[in-house]
C-alpha positions as CSV (number, residue, x, y, z in Angstrom):
1,M,67.7,112.6,40.6
2,T,64.2,111.3,40.1
3,M,63.7,108.0,42.1
4,Q,62.0,105.3,40.2
5,A,58.7,103.9,41.6
6,P,58.5,100.2,42.2
7,G,57.3,98.0,39.3
8,I,58.2,97.5,35.7
9,K,60.8,100.0,34.4
10,I,61.7,100.7,30.8
11,G,65.3,100.7,30.0
12,D,67.7,100.7,27.1
13,R,71.4,100.4,26.4
14,M,73.4,103.7,26.6
15,N,76.7,104.8,25.1
16,P,79.4,104.1,27.8
17,H,80.4,107.8,27.3
18,P,77.0,109.5,27.1
19,T,76.6,112.6,25.0
20,E,73.9,115.2,25.3
21,K,72.2,113.6,22.3
22,D,72.2,110.2,24.0
23,I,70.7,111.6,27.2
24,A,68.1,113.6,25.2
25,F,67.0,110.4,23.4
26,F,66.4,108.7,26.8
27,Q,64.5,111.7,28.0
28,N,62.4,112.1,24.9
29,M,61.5,108.4,24.8
30,G,60.6,108.3,28.5
31,I,63.3,105.7,29.1
32,E,63.8,105.4,32.9
33,T,66.9,103.3,33.3
34,A,70.2,102.8,31.4
35,T,72.4,99.8,30.9
36,I,76.0,100.3,29.8
37,W,78.6,97.8,28.4
38,T,82.2,98.8,28.3
39,T,85.7,97.3,28.4
40,I,87.7,96.2,31.4
41,E,90.2,99.0,30.9
42,N,87.4,101.6,31.2
43,A,85.4,100.0,34.0
44,T,87.3,101.6,36.9
45,L,85.6,102.6,40.1
46,E,86.2,106.3,39.1
47,Y,84.5,105.7,35.8
48,M,81.5,104.0,37.4
49,V,81.0,106.7,40.0
50,G,81.3,109.5,37.3
51,V,79.0,108.0,34.7
52,K,76.4,107.1,37.3
53,A,76.4,110.7,38.7
54,L,76.1,112.1,35.1
55,I,73.2,109.9,34.1
56,E,71.3,110.2,37.3
57,S,71.7,114.0,37.4
58,H,69.3,113.8,34.3
59,G,66.7,111.7,36.1
60,I,67.8,108.4,34.5
61,Q,68.7,105.4,36.8
62,L,71.8,103.5,36.0
63,W,70.8,99.8,36.3
64,N,74.1,98.1,35.4
65,I,77.5,98.4,33.9
66,G,78.7,95.3,32.1
67,I,82.3,94.4,31.1
68,L,82.5,92.9,27.6
69,D,85.8,91.2,28.4
70,L,84.2,89.2,31.2
71,H,80.9,88.3,29.5
72,C,80.8,85.0,27.6
73,D,84.5,84.7,28.1
74,P,85.9,81.5,26.7
75,T,88.7,81.4,29.4
76,M,86.1,81.1,32.1
77,V,83.5,79.0,30.3
78,L,86.0,76.4,29.1
79,G,88.4,76.5,32.1
80,L,91.3,77.6,29.9
81,P,94.7,78.8,31.3
82,G,94.1,82.2,33.0
83,F,90.8,81.1,34.5
84,D,91.8,82.1,38.1
85,A,93.0,85.5,36.9
86,K,89.7,86.2,35.1
87,V,87.7,85.2,38.2
88,A,89.9,87.6,40.2
89,Q,89.1,90.4,37.7
90,Y,85.4,89.6,38.0
91,K,85.5,89.8,41.8
92,Q,87.2,93.2,41.6
93,Y,84.6,94.3,39.1
94,L,81.8,93.3,41.6
95,R,83.5,95.3,44.4
96,N,83.7,98.3,42.1
97,L,80.0,98.0,41.3
98,G,79.1,97.8,44.9
99,Q,81.2,100.8,45.9
100,A,79.7,102.8,43.0
101,G,76.2,102.0,44.2
102,I,75.3,99.9,41.2
103,R,73.3,96.9,42.4
104,Y,73.0,94.6,39.3
105,T,75.0,93.0,36.5
106,T,74.2,90.4,33.8
107,Y,76.4,87.3,33.3
108,A,76.2,84.6,30.5
109,H,78.1,81.3,30.4
110,M,78.6,80.9,26.7
111,A,82.0,80.5,25.1
112,N,81.7,81.2,21.4
113,I,79.1,83.9,20.6
114,K,81.8,86.2,19.3
115,M,83.6,83.8,17.1
116,L,81.8,81.9,14.3
117,P,79.0,83.3,12.1
118,Y,76.2,81.1,13.5
119,Y,73.7,83.8,12.7
120,Q,73.0,85.0,9.1
121,T,71.7,88.3,8.0
122,S,68.3,88.1,6.5
123,V,67.1,90.9,4.2
124,G,63.5,91.5,3.2
125,S,62.1,89.0,5.7
126,T,60.6,91.5,8.2
127,R,58.1,94.3,7.8
128,G,59.3,96.9,5.4
129,G,62.3,94.7,4.4
130,I,64.3,95.6,7.5
131,P,67.4,93.5,7.7
132,T,67.5,91.1,10.7
133,R,69.3,88.0,12.0
134,E,68.3,84.5,11.5
135,F,69.5,81.2,12.7
136,D,69.3,77.8,11.0
137,M,70.4,74.8,13.0
138,E,71.2,72.8,9.8
139,L,73.7,75.4,8.7
140,A,75.2,75.7,12.2
141,R,75.8,72.0,12.3
142,N,78.2,72.2,9.4
143,L,80.4,74.9,10.9
144,P,83.8,73.9,12.3
145,L,84.7,73.7,16.0
146,S,84.9,77.1,17.7
147,H,87.8,75.9,19.9
148,D,90.5,73.2,19.9
149,R,88.1,70.4,20.7
150,T,84.6,69.5,21.9
151,Y,83.5,70.4,25.5
152,S,81.0,68.4,27.3
153,E,78.1,69.4,29.5
154,E,80.0,68.1,32.5
155,E,82.9,70.3,31.8
156,V,80.8,73.5,31.3
157,W,78.8,72.8,34.4
158,D,82.1,72.3,36.3
159,T,83.4,75.7,35.2
160,F,80.1,77.4,36.0
161,T,80.1,75.9,39.4
162,R,83.7,76.9,40.1
163,F,83.0,80.4,38.9
164,I,79.8,81.1,40.6
165,R,80.8,79.7,44.0
166,E,83.9,81.9,43.9
167,V,82.1,85.2,43.0
168,M,78.8,84.9,44.8
169,P,80.3,85.7,48.3
170,V,81.8,88.8,46.9
171,A,78.6,89.8,45.2
172,E,76.7,89.4,48.4
173,E,79.2,91.5,50.3
174,A,79.1,94.2,47.6
175,G,75.3,94.2,47.5
176,V,75.3,93.3,43.8
177,R,72.8,90.9,42.2
178,I,73.8,88.8,39.2
179,G,71.3,87.9,36.6
180,L,72.1,84.9,34.4
181,H,71.2,85.1,30.7
182,P,70.1,81.9,28.9
183,D,72.2,80.3,26.2
184,D,71.2,81.9,22.8
185,P,70.2,80.0,20.8
186,P,69.2,77.3,23.3
187,V,70.6,74.3,21.5
188,P,72.4,71.4,23.2
189,T,75.8,72.2,21.6
190,L,77.2,74.8,19.2
191,G,80.6,74.8,17.7
192,G,81.5,71.8,19.7
193,V,80.8,73.5,23.1
194,A,77.9,72.2,25.2
195,R,75.2,74.8,26.2
196,V,73.8,74.2,29.7
197,I,71.5,77.2,30.4
198,R,69.2,76.2,27.7
199,N,65.9,75.2,29.4
200,F,64.1,75.3,32.8
201,E,66.1,72.4,34.2
202,G,69.4,74.2,33.4
203,Y,68.2,77.5,35.0
204,Q,67.0,75.6,38.1
205,R,70.3,73.8,38.4
206,A,72.2,77.1,38.2
207,I,70.0,78.7,40.9
208,D,70.6,75.7,43.1
209,I,74.4,75.8,42.6
210,A,74.6,79.6,43.3
211,N,72.4,79.2,46.4
212,S,72.2,82.9,46.9
213,E,69.6,85.6,47.4
214,N,71.8,87.7,45.0
215,F,71.6,85.3,42.1
216,G,68.7,85.2,39.6
217,L,67.7,85.6,36.0
218,C,68.3,88.0,33.2
219,F,65.4,86.5,31.3
220,C,65.5,86.8,27.6
221,V,62.0,86.4,26.1
222,G,63.4,86.0,22.6
223,T,65.8,83.2,23.6
224,W,63.0,81.4,25.3
225,A,60.8,81.8,22.3
226,E,63.5,80.3,20.1
227,G,63.5,77.1,22.1
228,G,59.7,76.4,21.9
229,T,58.6,73.2,23.5
230,T,62.2,72.1,24.3
231,M,62.4,74.6,27.2
232,G,60.4,72.7,29.8
233,K,58.3,75.7,30.6
234,D,57.1,78.4,28.2
235,V,57.7,82.2,28.6
236,L,54.7,82.8,30.8
237,E,55.3,79.8,33.0
238,M,58.9,80.9,33.5
239,I,57.8,84.4,34.6
240,T,55.2,82.9,37.0
241,H,57.7,80.4,38.5
242,F,60.9,82.5,38.8
243,G,59.2,85.9,38.9
244,G,56.9,84.7,41.6
245,H,60.0,84.0,43.8
246,G,61.6,87.4,43.0
247,K,64.3,85.7,40.9
248,I,64.0,87.8,37.7
249,Y,65.9,91.0,37.7
250,K,66.0,92.1,34.1
251,I,64.0,91.2,30.9
252,H,65.2,91.2,27.3
253,F,61.9,92.1,25.7
254,R,62.2,90.7,22.2
255,N,60.4,88.4,19.7
256,V,61.1,85.8,17.0
257,D,59.0,84.4,14.2
258,A,59.2,80.7,15.1
259,P,60.9,78.3,17.3
260,L,63.9,76.2,16.3
261,P,65.3,74.7,14.2
262,K,65.1,77.9,12.2
263,F,64.0,81.4,13.3
264,R,64.3,85.1,12.5
265,E,64.4,87.9,15.0
266,T,61.4,90.2,14.4
267,L,60.1,93.6,15.4
268,I,58.5,93.4,18.8
269,D,54.9,93.0,17.6
270,D,55.6,90.7,14.6
271,G,56.8,87.5,16.4
272,Y,54.8,84.6,17.5
273,V,54.9,85.4,21.2
274,D,52.1,87.7,22.5
275,M,54.1,90.4,24.2
276,Y,51.0,91.9,25.8
277,E,50.5,88.6,27.7
278,V,54.2,88.7,28.7
279,M,53.7,92.2,30.2
280,R,50.6,91.1,32.0
281,A,52.5,88.2,33.5
282,L,55.2,90.5,34.8
283,R,52.6,92.7,36.4
284,D,51.0,89.8,38.0
285,V,54.2,88.7,39.7
286,N,54.9,92.3,40.8
287,F,58.1,92.4,38.7
288,D,60.3,95.1,40.0
289,G,63.0,95.3,37.4
290,V,64.0,96.5,34.0
291,L,62.8,95.7,30.5
292,I,65.2,96.6,27.6
293,P,64.9,96.1,23.8
294,D,67.4,93.5,22.5
295,H,68.4,92.4,19.0
296,V,66.2,94.9,17.4
297,P,66.0,94.4,13.6
298,G,67.9,96.9,11.5
299,D,71.5,97.7,10.6
300,G,72.1,99.8,13.8
301,S,72.6,103.0,11.8
302,D,69.9,104.9,13.7
303,K,67.6,104.4,16.7
304,T,64.3,104.3,14.8
305,N,63.5,100.7,15.4
306,S,64.6,100.9,19.0
307,A,62.4,103.9,19.5
308,Y,59.5,101.8,18.0
309,T,60.2,99.0,20.4
310,I,60.4,101.4,23.4
311,G,57.1,103.0,22.5
312,Y,55.5,99.6,22.3
313,M,56.9,98.7,25.7
314,R,55.7,101.9,27.4
315,A,52.2,101.6,25.8
316,T,51.9,98.0,26.8
317,R,53.1,98.6,30.3
318,N,50.7,101.5,30.8
319,R,47.9,99.4,29.5
320,V,48.4,96.4,31.9
321,Y,48.8,98.8,34.9
322,S,45.5,100.6,33.9
323,E,43.5,97.4,33.7
């Protein structure tokens, strides 16, 4: 295994059952770390140990294995029947990560990202006519409730507090850090469910509730760009503040064309955020984590646009380190 040097690392999502072709793509692109998402049935300790050994035998570091069933799960976010059972599953998941030597996972406290079509597909709006996603707040307001009723900020904060105070002692014992992803899009409510990790104040409150050295941010540049001036701090200020305290573990390196109320996801160099300045800010706070592409425009049929993003990331990282 090739050990990664401290500093900004380039990552990407990998097939949970990596093939030779998957591994060759990472090696050819110079991708140094892998993130995997799988289901709770597959995320056994045996699986984690095996896939980590396979990937790292090819010189690629496994940064995290996420469980789709426990990510943005309505049962936990809304405090539905089965909440305690889900939290118990999450605790065992953290123990498995720790025993497998995997030291990070991403968590998001959103209830309805998998249910209603808040995002629309936009064709012909990006360079070369690549299909991409767009969000229009006016259209989203007219969609029905995603669940049985509305859920207030107080209710969502209550479930977050119950969840995080239950799992953080286990994460600390297992040696696993949890990075909290912001609500995407960062609007006050969606589908009748309040969104609480939607600005600087929300992130700071979550950090204070967790009160743990093992809790920080999976900071999504694209989500923050979507919010514009409503976020309390801009992207660079967030990196300076939280990154300066070692609280950013992972970056979703993506861009959008404009802030709310309407935006489209763009190729990395076509949005309104200067991603070179983002990379410089990460260098300046001695960021020692992973950057991954996210929500890359395209229909997902090939890796062309992801490869473009990765090349941009590598070139930009190399530039800021050479300055």
